[in-house]
N, C-alpha and C positions, 0 to 999 in steps of 0.2 A: 356325653351322656347326661341329661339334667336330672338333677336328684329327686327323688320322690316325695320326700318331706313337706314342701310346699303342695304338693297334691292332695296327701292326707290333710293338712291343716286346712284348706279349701273346703273339704267336704266334711269338715267336724260337725258343723250345723246341721245338715241335709241329709246325711246320709242313713238315719235311722227309720225305719217305718215301725212304728210297736204293734204287735199282731195280737196278742193273747196276756193275760194273767188269770191262772185259773188253777193252781196246784191246791189240794185241798188240806194241804200238811197232815195228813193220816199216814201212818205208817205201813209198811206192807210185809211180806214173808220171812225177809231177811231178819226182822225185829231189831234194826239198827234205827238209828235217830239223833236227835240234837243230844240226848242224854250221853252219848259218848265223849264227852268231854270237850268237842269241837264247838267253837262259837258260831252257830249257825244263825244268819239273820232270820227275820220273820217271813222275808221276802228276799229270793236271790233271784237276780236279773241275769238271764239267759242272751247269749247274741250268736246269730249265725248269717255265714256270708249268702251269696244267691246261688245255690246247688241245683236249683231246679228254673225252668222258664219263667215264673214269675215266681213275686214274694207268696201268693196263696198257695201256689205249689208245693214250695219251700217248706212252709207252715204246716201243710198238711202231712208230708214226707217224715218231716223232723221233730216234731210237737211231741209224738209218743215217746219220743225218747227222754227229752227234757223234763215231761211230767214225771217219767217212771224216775230220774234222778231225783227230783223236788221231792217226791213220794218216799223214796229211800232217806232223804236228810229231816222229813218232817219239817218242810217248810213251802210256803207259797213259794210261785214264781211268775216273773214276767219273760215274754219271750220276744224279743227284736229281730227280724229280719233285715239286713242291710240290701241297697241296692246294688250295692257294687262290692267287690273284696275290698277296696281301700276301706271303705266304709266300717268294716268290723274292726280292722286294727285301730281305725280311730276311735270306734267305741270303746275296746280295751286300753287303749292307752291312755283314753282319758276318763277313766275309771264310770262308764255310762255302764257298762255291764261287769257283772263280777266274774263271769265265764263264758268262753265264746269256742265254739266249734268254726274252725278257720284254716284256711287254706294254707301250707308251709310258709309261703311267702309274708303274707300276711301275719303270720306268727312272728318270723324275723323281724319285720319292722316295729310292732310292738313291743318285742322285746327291747328292740335297739332303743325306740322312743322312750318306753317308760318301764321297763323292768319286767313286763308281764312273763309269765312263767310257765312252760310248758309241762302238763302232768301226765298224757296219754296221747298215743296215736291210735288212729282207728285202723281195725283191720278190714280190708274189703276182701272177700271171697277166701278169708283165713288168713291173707298178705298185708302187713304194715307198710307195703310199698305201690305204688303206680308208677306210669310213664306219662310224658310229655310226647305229643305225636304232632306230625304235620300229613294234612289228608288233604288228596287230589280227586279229581274225578277219575272214577274207575278206567276209561280209556285214556287217561293220561301219557304222555310221553316220559314222565318223570321215570328215572330208573336208579340214577347216582346223584342224590339230595348231598348238598345244594349245586353240584357243578351242572346238572342239565337243568336247571330253575331259572337260571338267570333272566331278567328281564320279564319273568312272567308276575301277575296279579297276584299279590298275597293279602290276608287280612290276619293281623295278630287280633288278640284280645285286649282288655284294658290292661295298663300297666302293672296293675297291683296282682296280676293274674301269675302265679308258679309256672303253671305248664303252657299258659298261653301267650307270656311275654317273656318273664325272666330267664327260663332254660331256653327257650330256644334262641332268644337273644345271645345269650351267654354262649352257646355253642355256636354260632355263627360268628361272634367275636374271637373264639379260639382259631375260628379258622381265617381269620383277618377280613372277614365279610361285613359291611355294614348294610344290613337289610333294606334301609331307607333308602339306600342308593344302587343296590344290586339288583330289587326287585321293584316292581310298582307296586309300593307299600301303601298300608293302612293299618290304621290300629284302634282299639277301643271296643269292639264287638264284644258280643257275650257268647260265652260256648256253643250255646246250641244254635246262636244266628251263623258263625262261623261252618258247622256243619252243612247248615240249612242252603247257605249262601254257595258252597262247593258242589251240593247236590244239584241245586237249580241252576246251576251253569253262570252264576253272577260273579264269581272270583275262581281264578284255577289252581287258588291253594289256599290253606287255612290251618292253623295251630289251634290244637284242643288236647284234651287229655283223654286217655283209653277209657276210665271209666264213664265217660259223659257219652262218648260215641256208644258204646253198648248201652247204656240207658236210652240213647234215644232211639237204636235198632229195637229195643225190646220192647219199646212204648210204641213203635209203629210210627214214631215223628219222620224218620228217615228208613230208607230199604236197606236191607243188609249187604247189598253191591251200591248203594248210592255214591259212596267215597271209599277211597283207598288209602291205606297208610303208607306213607313214602319214607318215612322217618320217625324213630322211637328213640326215644333219650335212654340213658342207663336208670336203673330205678332209683326213685325218689321216694321220699318218706311220705305217708299218708298225710292227710288232715291232722292239726294238732286239735286238741282240747286244751285249753289255756285257763290261767286265772289271771286276775287282774293282780298289780303290784300291791303289797298291804292285805291281801287276804290271808285272814287268819292258817297259818300254817297247818294247824292240827285240821282244818275244814279241808286245806288244798290236800291233805293224806287222806282224808276219809274218804274223798271224792274220787281220788285215784283208785283208792282200796275197793269202791263201788263198782267204779268203769271196768277195772281188770278183772272182776269177778263175774262180768257177764258172760254166759256161756254163750255158743251158737243158739242154742235151742230156745234161749232167753230174747237174744238178738231178734230171732225171727218174728217174734210177737211184737216189738215193741220198736226196731230199727228199721231205716230205710232198706229195700231190698238189696241185698248184696252184702250189707255191712255185719260183721260177725262177732265184734267185741273190740278188745282194745289190748295193747300191750304198754307197758310204763314207759312212760317217755323225760327227758329234761332237755335244756338249751341245746346240749352235745347232739341230740338224736337229731338236728336240723343244721349241722355242719355243711353239709354241702349246699344247703340253701343259703345259707348265710355267706359262704365263701362266693359263691355266683354273684349275689347282690354288690359285695365286697369289690369284686373284680370289676363290675360296671359301674363303681361310683355312686352306687344307691344308699350307701349307709355312710354316715356322719359320726 
């Protein structure tokens, strides 16, 4: 299995799409800010992966959260949305952003490459975990994954995705299966595209994650019965909030305190739908992801 590090390096220049810089530096109700002893830069650089179908969609859904965080810290901010999940790992590893909202595998890559550190895990509907899934058409004959899916067409996502590539690939490897020979295999699609491809009959199977499927159904992008889940992983740690190596530890602690203090009621006001707050995290929180990557030879 090829290592991912060259992929990350090749994306370093092109991955970022700068979208916004608009914090006003004013404090809000908590009464906290740069006077608490943390070394807060005048402008904080935030980054996030492609969690919505387009970069503009991601910005619209997540910028209110970053604006809130910048206000709490008394700083202005810049927000970058990457065009793929590898890009956000590159940005954090290269110090292009100070803090990133990123997928679990992207965090593990950035930690391995540059010592980036997780400080929080997001909660979705109150839980800090989610699942990788494989979906099929509602009338698919697949009932015993992957035994009765041999030879079918399947679309995996980009190779930097936790749920769309790493976890299903690792699960199959544990069964002694190489997906590239066992299926009619393709990779590189976005999560929403995978759901749509199955719903439209363009491919028989596709990888995804449960949160994305739920969001697409609620948005009307696919019908509730357009796809069915034929495999679900064990619980996986949700997205990480991670800071670059070298960020002032007092500032990292201050950010963690702000995140963990967010109540479900506050989250409803400025976080994307279903996100309800954060729990503290560190590198150990993502052990299951790191071990899967190591087993597949993706970390050096």
